[in-house]
C-alpha positions in Angstrom: 19.1 26.4 26.9 17.5 29.8 27.5 20.8 31.3 28.6 22.5 30.2 25.3 19.6 31.7 23.3 19.9 35.0 25.0 23.6 35.1 24.4 23.2 34.3 20.7 20.5 36.9 20.3 22.8 39.5 21.9 25.7 38.5 19.6 23.5 38.9 16.5 22.3 42.3 17.7 25.8 43.5 18.4 27.0 42.3 15.0 24.1 44.0 13.2 24.8 47.3 15.1 28.5 47.1 14.1 27.6 46.6 10.5 25.2 49.5 10.4 27.8 51.7 12.2 30.4 50.9 9.5 28.2 51.5 6.4 29.5 54.5 4.4 26.0 56.0 4.0 24.0 57.8 6.7 21.5 55.7 8.5 18.8 57.0 10.8 16.0 55.0 12.5 13.1 56.6 14.3 10.1 55.0 16.1 6.5 55.7 15.4 6.7 58.9 17.5 9.7 60.3 15.7 12.1 59.4 18.5 15.7 58.7 17.4 16.5 55.0 17.9 19.7 54.7 15.8 22.0 56.8 13.8 25.4 55.7 12.4 28.4 58.0 12.6 28.1 58.9 8.8 24.7 60.3 9.5 26.1 62.5 12.2 29.0 63.6 9.9 26.6 64.5 7.1 24.3 66.4 9.3 27.1 68.0 11.2 25.8 67.4 14.6 26.1 64.6 17.1 23.1 62.3 16.8 24.5 59.9 19.4 23.6 62.4 22.2 20.1 62.8 20.8 19.2 59.0 21.1 15.9 58.6 22.7 14.7 62.0 21.8 12.3 63.4 19.1 14.5 64.3 16.2 12.3 65.2 13.2 11.8 68.9 13.9 15.5 69.3 14.8 16.4 67.9 11.4 14.0 70.3 9.5 16.5 73.2 9.4 19.5 71.2 8.4 17.9 68.5 6.2 14.4 69.4 5.3 14.0 66.6 2.8 15.0 64.0 5.4 12.7 65.6 8.0 9.8 65.4 5.5 10.5 61.8 4.6 10.7 60.8 8.2 7.6 62.7 9.1 5.7 61.0 6.2 7.0 57.6 7.3 5.8 58.2 10.9 2.5 59.8 10.0 1.5 57.2 7.3 3.3 54.3 8.9 5.3 53.6 5.8 8.8 52.3 5.8 11.1 54.8 4.1 14.1 52.8 3.0 15.9 55.5 1.0 15.8 59.3 1.0 18.0 61.7 -0.8 18.1 65.5 -0.4 20.3 68.4 0.3 21.8 69.2 3.7 22.3 72.8 4.5 
């Protein structure tokens, strides 16, 4: 029974990741230390750099020059431990 449950959990996780990758808006997820956990291809395209290669690394300060509004929103979310569900701003 445990083996079936692990398999089902993995299938759900993969389906969710596929959905997030195909959304036509940029999505970025960081942990409570500002380390990049997830970014979909649209986020990479909008920011004009490959976020995939930055997975597992701190990302907020790197975003500051390209997308200061996004960096500020992520910084506030990490600092105040508040979920930021939507942020808009200019990308340079």
